[in-house]
N, C-alpha and C positions, 0 to 999 in steps of 0.2 A: 860125669854123668850129667848130664839134664832133666830137669823135670816137667812137664806141662800137665797144668792140673787144671780140667776144663772143665765146670759146670755149664747143663745145658738146660738153662729154667726151664721148668715146666714138660719137658719132652716125657711122653709115654711109653714106657718100654714097647708094649702090644702095637703101638703104628709106626713100627720098623720094620724095613724086611726081613733086617735078621733075627726077627722077634718072631718072623713068623705072618708080618702085613703084607696082605697083596697089590698093594699100591706103593709105583715108584718116589716113596720119599726119601729114602737114605741109599744111593747108591757109593756113597765114598763112606756112610758109617758100617754097611754092610762091607763093605769094601776091608776097613779096620778090623772087624769081627773074623773074618776070612786072614788075618794077616795076625789075629793074638786072642787075649781069651775073653771070652761073653759068659757072662755070669746071668743064668736064667731066670734064678730067684732069686733078688735082689732088692732089699726093702729101703724104703727111708722110715726110719723107727720114728723120726718127731718132724711133722709138716707144719706149715709150710715152708716157706721160704727161711726165714729169720731164727727158727728154732731147726730146720735143716742143714742150713751152712755150721751154725754153734757148734754143730754135732759133729761136723766130717770134721772141724780143725780142730776140737778138743780129741778127739776118739773119744766123747762121753755122751749118752743120752740125756732128754734133759732131766731128768730128776734128779741125774746125779752134779748137773751144774746149776741147776734151777732154770732154765730157759728151756719154758715146754710152751709158751706163747709167743705168736707172732706179734708183732704190734703192740709186747707187753708193756707194762709198766715198770719193769727191772730194767735199769739204765748201764750197768755197771756189772762186767765181766769179772771176777776176781783177778788180782794181775796174776796169783798162783798158778791159774789154771793153764795146763800145757796148753800150747797151741803151734799147730803145724809149722808156718810159714818162721816164727820166732826158732826154732828149734832148728830149723833146715839153715838159718840165718846165723846164728852161733857155730855154725860144723861148715862153716866157711862157700856158703851157697850164694848168691845175688839174688836175692828177692825182690821180685813186682807181682805185680795184679793190673790189669786193664778190670775195673768193676765197680760197683757205686753202690757197696751193702752200708760204708761206715755212714750213709746219710739213714740208714739203720738205726743201726748201734753201732760206737766208735771202735767195740775191738775188732771189726770187720779190718779195719787196718793195720793192725798190731804183725811186726813182724819183718813187714816188706821196706827192705830200703827204698825200693821206688813204688808207689803206689796209685795210678791215674786214672782219676773218676771216669768212667765212660758215659757220663747222664750229661746231655749235652740241653738245649733248649729245646729238643724235641720232646715231645709227649712218651714217644717208645725208642725205648736205646735197640738199635740196628747192628746187627752182626755187622754190617760194613764198616761203621764205625769203633769197633772192637777192632775189626783186624787192620783200618789205619793207624789204628794206636800202637796197637800188638806187634806188627809183623818188622816195621823199624825196630823196635825193641830189640827184637831177636836179632839182628842184624847187627846193633852196638852191641851186643851182649854173648854173641858167640861165641867169644871164646874163653868165656869165663863159666865156670859149670852154672847155670842156674836156677829157677826154681819161679815158674811166671805159669799164675794163676789169671786165667779166663772166663768169665763168666756173659755167657750169652744169653738173652731174653727174649730170643725171636718166636717160640712160640707161646710164648703170653699173651693174654689179652690188651689191649686190644689186638686180634687179628690183622696184620695190614698188608700182608705181603705185595710184593708188583703184580700188573695184574697179568703178566705173562705167567708168572706161577701158578696161578688161581687158575687161569683157564686149562692148567693139566689136570686138573681135581674136580671141574665144574664147566661140564661141557657146553656150548653154547645150544643145544638143543631143548634146555632147562629153564626154568622160568624163575628167578628167586623171589619175585614182585609178586607170584600169580594168588589174587585175593581168596582164589579157592583153595589153597594150602594153610589146612590150620596146626600145623605143627610147631609153631612158634607160640601158638598159644599158652604151653605149659610155662614158658619161660616168662612173656610178658606178664604172666598172672600170678608170677612167683613173688612170695616174700621178699628174696633180696632186689626185687625189682631196682627201687629207690638209687641204688649202688649201682646198677649195669647199664641204665640207663643212658648215662654221664660215661661210662667206663667204654661202656664196648655199643650196645645197642645205636646209637645215634650216630657215630660215628661210621654205621655200615650202612644208613639210611633202612626205610623200610622192611626191612628182610621180611616175607612170612615162611621162605622155605629152610628150616632148621639144618639139614642137607650141606644148604650151601655155605653157613659156618663152619660146618667141620670138614667141609671141604679147604676153606680159610687155614683152617688148622694143620692137614695135611699140605697145603702151600708153603706154610711158615716153616716147617720140617723140612721141606724138600730144599727153600732158602738159605736155611740154617746149615745143611746139609753143604753146599755149592761152598759157603762160605767156609767152613771147616776143611776143606776139601782146599780152598787157597790156602789157610793156615800150614797144613802138611808139603805144598810145594813150599813155602817159605824154608821148613823144615830140610828138606830136601836140597834146595838149592843153598841152602849156607853149611850142605853138610854135616848135618844135625841128627837125622833120621836114622842113622845104628845106634847111636849113644844116648838116644831119648826115652825116658819113659813116657809116655803119653798114657794119662789119665783120662777117661771120659763118663762124665756122672749125668744122670737127673738126678735132680736135688727134692723134685714130686710130680710125679704126672699131671695127668686132666681127666676130668672127664667130661664128656661129649655129649650132653642127656642122662647118659644113666644117673640110677639112683635118685633122679627128679633133682640132679646137678648139672646145670647151663654155662658147659664152659669155665670151670672155675676147679680149684685144685681141696676140695673139703672132702669130708668121709675117708676111713678107712677103707677104702676098698681097692681092687687091685687096678683099678684104675688110677688111683693117684697113689697109693705105695708100692707099686709094684715096677722100678724105677729102672733103667737101662743102665749098666755100669759093663764096659768095653778096658779093655788094656792093653798095650803094644810096646812090648822091647824084644826090637830083633837079635836074635841070639839065645836070648834069656828067657823069654815066654814065647811058648809052642805055636804055630800057627793054630788055628782053626780049633783051639779048644774051647772048649762050651763046661761051664759046670752047673750040676743041677741043686746040687744042696743050697742051704739058705744062707746069705749073706745077709750082713746090713750096712746101712752107707760108714756105721763108725769105725767098719773094718778097714777105710781106705787110710785112714793117719795111721796105725802102725806099719801097715805093707808100703808104704810110700817113704816109712824112716827108715822100713827093715832094707831096701831097697839100698837107700843111702848108709848106708851101715853105720844108722845109728838108734842107739840105745834103749828102748821106750819107757817111757815114763811109768810113775806104779799106777794103779787102779785104773788103768783104761777098761770103756764097755768093748772096745773095739778090739778084733783079732787078726790077726795078720792071714793074709790071702796064700800068701807064698805054699803053705803046703797043700792046698788044694790045685794050683797051678801043677808043682810038682806030681800032683798025682798021690801024693800021700793019705788025703781027705777028700772029703765030699761037702764044700761049703766049712762054716765056721760055726753053726750052732746048732740044735733042735728046734727051736723056737725063738722067734722073733718078738717083742713086744710092741706095738705100735702106741702112739698117741698124737692128739691132735686139742688145739685150743685155740682157735680164731670165729670161724664161723659158726662153727659146734665144739662141743667139750666131747672127746669119747675116748676112750683107749680101747688097746684090743689084745688079740696073741694069735698068732699062726703058725700051724704049722707044718709036717709037708702033706698034710689032707684034711686039716680044718683051719676056722677061723672062725673068732669070739671076738664080737664087738659089745662092749657095753657104753652106751650114750647117759650121759650125765646130763646135759644137755643140748637138747637137739637147735637151738637157737631156731632160724626162720625156717626151717625141717618140719618134717613130719617122720619121727623114728622109733623105733619099738626100743624098750630098754635093754634091748639085749635079742644081739644076733649071731646065727650059726650058721655057717655055710661049708658044704664040700667042696672042697675049691679044686678038686681032680676032676669031680664029675661034672661039675657045676662053676667053672672060670669065672663067668660072669657074677655068677654069686647072685641066682634069680629068686633060690627058693630059701628059705629062711628058715632050718631045721630046731629055732632054740627048744622050742613046746617038744617038737616029733623027739628029739633027742639029747633031751632035757637033762639026760646023766654024763653026756660028751659035755656038754651048756658048762654044767654045775662043774664038775671035775677041769673044763679051761678054764674056768670064772675061779675058780679055787686057787690056782696056780699063777692068775695075772692078780688077784690079790697079795699072794704072797711074796711075789715079787714087789709088788709096787713097796708094800712095805717094809723088806730088808732095803729097798733103796731110798726109804725116807729114812729109815733107822730115826725116827721120833721124834723128825722136826715136821712143822707144817708142811701139807699137800699144795706145791705152786699153784696148781691147775687150781684147787678151791677156793686157794686164795684170789686169782685172776677172775674166777666166777663170782665171786661177791662184790667185787668193779663194774662187772661187765664186760662179756664177749665182746674181745675188742671190733670185728662185724659190725654185729650189731647194734653196740656204739655207734658206728659210724655211719648208717643208718638211721640212728635218731636223731642225730647230729643234722642229716641230710632233712630228714621231714619236720624241723623244728622251724628250718628256713619256707618252707613252707606253711609254719601253725597246724604241722600236727606232732604227733609221737609214735614212737614204737608199738607203747600198749593201745594206741587209737586203732594204727595199724595191721597190726596183725589179726585186727579181728576180721578185718576185709581186706585182704590184697591182692586188688585188681588194678592192673597201668592203666585201666578208663582212669581209674579213682584219682590214682595218682597226677596223674594227665592235668587232672582237670582241677587239682590243688597247684601244679604249677602255671596255669593258664589263669586262675584265680590272682597269683603272685601278679605277674607281669603285666596284668589286665590294671593292678592298683599302681604300677610304677608309672 
């Protein structure tokens, strides 16, 4: 058998047709869903990228590995941690990756015979580049049992799709520079603006219509969908379609202005933590199957290992998805625990009916310390019920605390350790502000685009 394991960075489940979206973002992914299994309530238990992928490849949540923060001070994942590519290589698979995560942390290159860096001179990693590297590799190794990890970044900011894709989602009758449109004001006057100014907004010009940027996200998803179709065509051309387990997943989603989050992936809301997970293996996975129960990303490792006939390591947090695929159960658990530590630090728990979130450090955002949402009746999480239904919030908070205590088993909480040295992205904004003679503590008192742009202009005038 062959395994093609595909990370779709920043892909939000609810922006795909197979998850109910009405715009044509994902015709090929929708087809894959019809040919295999789709998990409706798959969660990223740790976000964003660094911690999500660490959990996926170890089968363990961040509290188990100690990796809870994106851009964390932790530089070494212990060698004794089980790592999916290494286990597959040990059991006879030729392992390859087209990826650049090793530039974040060295452990992402472990276990590969072939590790191909997808990052070039361009600032934005394009799916076309991933395919240019991956498709020849598939042809060269088609006669070997292989595991190939592909990491596509297209839906990640900055959103820079080809013009012909953008026009699919933003018609010529609209004006993205209309000065009467004030929908960008919240983004431009946000505390995170110093980071996103250079990273995203300056690359798009003086946009005034927030819906234009949302349309660019949709365009990036459609562009990605076409690149994935090219991948599938190559598998078919090489005669690999029937004996290839194809696994596609989002590492996290994206907020598109919801909850005061402007085109980024923080907050433990459904927009960010409910991720797409699709699997296809002709003759072994029934076509058109949908799983409604709760699953999480750490379940992918034991699922792949079971498919390959490899025994599971001890103490995994993930559980195989095969019983659900076979119809023996619906999902792998009754609740999923959630964690983030990048822009802000918070933990949460989601079950079939409710989600509870406790924010420890809100970073550049304004958050209540406790949030409770009835996600069945309020899927967009617009009404915080923490005070109105305090009994439910208290019960879920106790459950969360008991889980954290049990996972730590007396050791120091790595989230606390990270907060003590500063949240990574708040530190990054502080570093940006220092270049212009300001600081985080000064900025957060009056975070306005005009004020930051004046700082930039003053420094440029002194040069």
